[in-house]
N, C-alpha and C positions, 0 to 999 in steps of 0.2 A: 504494500500500500504506500502511496506517495506521502512524503513528509510535507508539512505545511510550507517549509522554506522552498520546496520545489515548485510551488504553484505560482502562477503569473502574478506580478505586482502591478500590472497595467490598470489604472483607475477607469472602470467602465460601468459600475453599478451605482444607481442612485440610492438614497437612504430608504426609499420605498421598496426598491428591489431587494435590498439587504434584509429589511423587515420581513418580507415574504419568504426569503430563503432561510432565515434563521429562526423566525418566530419571536424575535426581539422587537418590541414596539419602538418606533422612532424616538419617543420621548425618553424611554429607558436607555436606548443606545446613546443619545446625546448626554444623558446623565453619566453613563459609564465613561464616556470620552472626557467629560469635564472634570469629574471627581476622581477618576481612577486612571486617567490617561491610557485607556485601553488601546486606542488607536489614534493616529493623527492623519485623518483622511485627506486626500488631495482635494483642493478647491478648484472647481471649474471657473471659467471667466465670469459666470453669473453668481459666483460664491457658493454654489450648491456643493454639498459634499459628494465625492465620488469614491467608490471603494473597489478594491481588486478581489480576485479569487482568493488570494492569500488572506486579505482582510476578512472575507466571509468565513474562511476556514478557522481563523483565529477566534472569531466571535462564536462559531459553533462549538469550538473546543471549550471556551470559557463558559458558555451557557450550559454545556453538558456537565461541567464541574459544579456550577451553581445548582443545577437540577438534582445533583447528587447530595446536596446539603452543604457544600462549601460556600463560605461567604465570597462575595465578589472580590473584596480586597485580597483575600487569601488565594483565590483562583488566579488573579492577576500576578501576584507575587510568585506563585508557583510557576506560571508561564515564563516570567522574566528570568527566574533562576535557571530554568531549562534552556532558554535561549542563550543566557550568559555562559552556560557550559557547553554551548553548541550542540545541545541535545533537543533539537526541534521535535515536537510530538508529531505523530502521524495524523493526517487529515481524517476526520471522521467520515464514514461512508455516507453518501447522500441518502437522505431519508425523505419520505413525503413531507411536504411543507405543512406547518401546523394548521394553516387555514384549510388545507385539503383534509387533514385528519379530523378537524372539528366540523367540517362541512356537513357531515351526515346529521349532526345535531347542533344547529346554530345556537348562538346565545339567546336569541328570541324564544326558542323552544324552552330553554331552561327558565327564562323569566316567566313564561306562561305556566309551566309546571310548578314553579316555586310559589306563584300566586295561588294556585289551586290548593297546594299543600297548606299554605298559611291560613287561608280562609276556612279550612277544615280543622285548624289547630293541630295539624299533624307534624309535630316537631321532628320526629324521626325521619320522615320522608323529606322534609325541608333540609335537614342536615345532610342526608345522603345526596341530594341534588347539588348542594353547594360543594361538597367534597368532590363530586364528579366534575363540576364546573371548574374548580381550581386545578384539577389535573389536566384539563384541556385548554384552558384560556389563561392569559396573563391577568394580573391583578387589575389593570385599568379596564380591560374588557369586562371582567366580572362586575366591577363597580358601575361602569357606564351602560352596559348592555344587559345586565341582569338585575342588579340591585335597583338602579334608578327606574327602569320600566316597571318593576314589581311595586315599588313605592308609589309610582304614579297611578298604577291600576288600583291599588288599595285605596288611595285617596279619592279617586273618581267613583269607586264602588260605594264608599261610605257616603259621598256627597249625593249619590243617586238613591241612597237608602237600601242598597243591596246587601250590605254587611253592617253588623252592629259596631258601635264605637269600641266595644270590648275586643272585638276581633281585630280592628285596626291597631289597637294598643298592643295586643299580643304579638302581631306581626312586627310592629316597630321595635318592640323590646327584643324580640328574637334576632332581628337583623342588627340592632345596636350591639347586642352581645357578641355576635360573630365579628363585627368590625372592631370592637374593643380587643377581642382575642388576637386579631391580626395586628392591631397597633402594638400590643405588648409583645408580640412575637419578634418584632424588629428591634435591634439594639438602639439605645439612645447614645449616639456618638458624641463624646465630650468635645471634640475639636471641630465639629461641624457647625455651620451657621444655625443659630437657634431661632425657631419660629414658634410663637404662641398662637394657638387657634381656639376660638370659642364662638359663642353666639351673642348677638346684641342683647341688651337688657330687655327682659320680658319674653324674648324669643325662646320657644321650646322645641322648635323643629331643628334638630341638631344633626341629622344623618348626612346632609351634604357636607358640612364642615368636618364631620368625623371621617368621611371618605377621603377628603382632601388630606387630612392629617395622616391617615394610613398610607396613602400614596406617597406623600412627601417623606415620611419616615422610611418607607421602602427604598427610596432613592438616596438615603444616607443623611438626610437632614436631622437635626436634633429638634424634635417636635414635642411640645407640651400641649396636650389637648385638655381644655378646661370645661368643656360642656356647655349647657344652655344657660341663658339668663345671667350674663356677667355684668356686674356693676362697673361702669366705666372708670370712675375715680379709683376704685380698689384695684382695677387692672392696671391703671397708670402707675399707681404706687408700686405694684408688684414689678412692673417693667423697669422702674427706676432701680430696684434692687437687683433684678436678674439681667438687665441690659440685653434683651433679645435683639437679633438683627431685624426681625419683622414681627408685627402683630397682625393677625387676620381675624376678622369677625364677619359672621354671616347673618342674614336676616331673610326670612320668608315673608313675614308680615310687614305691612307698610309702616305701621306705627313703630315697630321695633327698628326698622331701617332708619327712620327719621331721627332717632335718638343718637345715631352714630355721627351726627354733624360735629360734635365736640371732641371726638376721639383724637384726631390728629393734633389739635391744640393741646390736649392733655399730655400727649406723648412728647410734645416739644419741650416739656419741662425736664425730660430725661436727656442726659448727655453721655455718649452720643445718642442722638434721636433715632429710634428705630423706624423703619418703614411701616406704613399703615396700609393694609389692603382690605378690601371688602367685596362681598359678593352675595349671591342668593337670589331667590326668585323675585323678591320685591324690587331689587335693582334691575333684574332682567326685564321686568314688565314696565317699569316707570322711569322714563328718561329724566324727569325732574328730580328724582331721588339721586340718581347717579351724579347729576350736576350739583346738588346741594351738599353732598358729603365730601369734604376734602380728603384726599388720599388716592389710592390706586384701585379702580374697579378692575377686577380680575377676570371679567368675561362671563359668558353665560353657560360655559361647559367646564368640566374638570380638565379636559385637554387644554383649553385656553389658559386656565390658571397654571397648569403645570409647565406650559411654555413661558408664561409671563414672569412667574416668580423667580426663576434663576436669572433671567435678564435683569430684573429690577434689583436683585441682590448684587449682581456683578457691578452694575452702574453705581449703586449706593456705596459699595466697597471702594470703588475707585475715587469717589467724591469725598469720602471721609478722611 
């Protein structure tokens, strides 16, 4: 079998191609490059990343080690040690792409089945579905294409009177528990940028912020998740003690979102002043709220937030 060093180093693949070939989401790949210097891809004239066959093989090798339970940092260190000793690993055999493997059971099917299990209060079935989904899909897909549609279906069913409020609460508590377990499964890295995440005062809808916290911690950030209904002055005092790099608050309800107008001013009493980011359905729906709250609106999707936060932190770090 060919060694990775024997493969072509000509830059020919876009990041989308590489994601399809390796099963690594573009946002994860960018995080690996930024935080662990996994690769230094060629930049085309339009500044787009381009990758070679060798790059793809390296990424497949690292992903295989991560899938075996090795941390990304240890997998990268292992590869560097092998390369430093001129012991390049063999390229892994080409396997069907993840999207093709998962194609027989798309995420939308899991979302539908999870909804049905939850409205029946069938905790065992719901747990089995999520374990199966995690084995097939990356974390961002599970959040955006399984958790979020399930939550939306639950909310709409309650609004139409098709399910009881007790059922909606059962489902929300179940999903919250699964997300908290994921959050605690990732290490809190001491030397990584620190991000505090919570909900606006009076806001009880926390799952969107919790998903963002899980995803950011999975990418190596030091994330503290504070939950719903955070008093702003108390949070500002805490930020003065802890000096986070960024504070993010979410709001689904318009009244809760409106209260965030003072958050950035409160944080400016801290030196160095952390970034303030905000998001949630209230801001997605109401342009006047986005305009009235000083800070950084992080977009109407988790993908948008995950793209924006590293850029904001980088610019902020350069300015401080």
